[in-house]
N, C-alpha and C positions, 0 to 999 in steps of 0.2 A: 540532482536528486529529485525524486517525485515523492509526494506524500499522498497516499490514496486512502480514503475513508469510505466505508460502505455500510449500509443497513438494509437488510432484506427482511420482510415479514416472514417468509417461508424459511424454516430451518434447513430444509434440503437445499434450496438455492443458496442460502448463506454459506453452508458448508462447502458446496461445490465451487462457489466463487473464491472462498478463502484458499482452497486447495489449488486453484488455478493461479492466484496471485502469488502464492508461495514460490512458484517457479521463477519469479522475477525479483523478489525482495524478501525482506524479513519483517516479521510482525513486531510492532513497537507498542501497540495496545491491542485489545481484543479485535476491534474492527478497523485498525489503522496500520498501514504498512509503509515502510520506507523502501523505495525501489530505486535501483540503479537507473540513472537518467541517460537515455539515448533515444534518438528519433525512432529507431527500430523497435525498441521495447515499448515506447509509448504507442506506436502504431499497432503493434500486436495486441496490446491491452484494449485500445479503442475498438479495433476490429472485433475482438472477442465480445466485448460489451454490446456492440451493435448487433452482432449475429446471434448471440445466445441469450443475453440478459435483458436488453432494453424492451424486447417484445413481451416479456413476462412481468414488467414492472407494474406494481399496484400503486395506489396513491401514497403508500407508506414507504416505498423502496427508494433508495438513492445511492449514487456513487459520486464522490467528489474527488477530483485529482488536482493537487497543487504542484506546480513546478517551482522548485526552489533553486535560485541561481547560486553560483559558487560563492559570491560575496555574502549572500544571506545564510548559506550553510555555516559560515563562521560565527554567525550571530545566534545560532540555535543554543538554547540553554537546556541542559538535561539534569535531572535529579534522580536519586534512587538508582534502581537497576539500570535505567536508561543511561545514566552517567557512566556506570561501570562497563557497559557495552562498548564504549568508545575508548576505554583504557587498554593499552597494550600490556599483555601479561607475558613475562618471561619466566620460564620454568627451567631450572637446572637439575 
């Protein structure tokens, strides 16, 4: 699992980046995404950041990517809505 957090000063850039990242994962906070972990996905994201976003960075812009190992995924504690997202629901 990857956790990606971002902050862009420009609303347009922020919205464009969020739309791009939604192709790979799900939003867990406004500017924080949980992404399926694979070398291909990470490479695609890094390539896109290098090609389209890093050149436009201002002093206030940032993207941070955390790689979470399988063992650490089991240690994640969730509360509120985030907790319910992990619960399987069966409807009859």
